N, C-alpha and C positions, 0 to 999 in steps of 0.2 A: 503493500498497500505506501504510496508517496504522501509524504511528511513534507508540512508547511513548515519552511525553520524561520520559528518567533525570536529567535535571539540576536538576528544580522540585522545590521542596520542601514539604511538608505547609502550611506558614506561608504559603509565596507560592499552590499554588490557593485555600485556604480566601481568601487578600485575594481574591485573584480571582473569587472566589464572592461576596464579599460585595458587588462592586463588581456584581451582577446584582440585587442585593439576598436573596440565596440566603442562609441562615444554614447554617453547620456546625461543628462543631468540629476544630480542627487531630488533635482525636483521631481524631473519626471519619472523617477523610480520609487518616490515616496507617492505619486498619485495612481503606483499601478504597483503597491510592494500584495497588496494580498492578494494578487494574480501571481506571483512570482512562486515556483516551486522549485523546490532545493532538496536534493537526493543525494542517497552516500550506498545508493548500491547501484549494479551495471542493467541497465537498463535492457528490457527483453519484450519481444512483440507483445505480451503478457501484461508490461506496467504502462508500456503504451499503451494498450486497451485501455486498464483503469486512472491513466492520466486524462487519454480524452474525454471516457465517463465522467469522470469525475470535476473536471479544468478545463475544456477546449469550450463545447456550452456556453458554460456562464461566464467563461472569459468574454466571450467572442457578445455574448448577450449587452451583458454590458458595454461592450464598445460601441456595440449597432443597435441595440436593442431587442429586449425579445423576442423569439419567432422570427425574427431577422435573417435568411440565410444567406443574405446580398455581396457576400464577402468570398473570396477562393483562398485555402491553406494553399500554402507552398514548402513543402520538402523535399527533401533529395530520394533517393531509390535506394537507399539505409532497408536493410529486407525487414527490419519492427516496422519498419513504414508502409511497407509492401505485403507484410504477411494476410493470412486468408484474413484471420481475425480482426485487424488492425480496416485492409478495405472492408469489409464487411459492414463494420462498425461505422466506416463512412456513408457506405452506398446508404446504408437502414437511416441515417440520418441527414441524409441530402448534402452529405459537403461535395462543395466544389473543389479539384484541385487542380493547382498550375501545373499543365505537363511539366518534366523534367528533364531533360537530354541526359543520356546513359553516363554520357564522356562531357564532362564541362571542362568551359578550356578557362 
């Protein structure tokens, strides 16, 4: 089960993201802090399914309005994103995906 990290600050998240060349303001992190999941285990298809089930729609409803599915999910071709269980969940929930080339340049 994915666990939300309640002991981390917005500043710590910002610094962690900067280590991965992601620039984001502390204020932006604070606005979306409840939507960020931190976990210490390996991510596999079943765990990805749990994240979709517990977090994806709730987060998108906050951003785009409940019931609004006028958005597109972008993921790479990692096996956990393309597994039978995750593909079935996305199909059953009407999730539109942006095609991802098999070899990105």
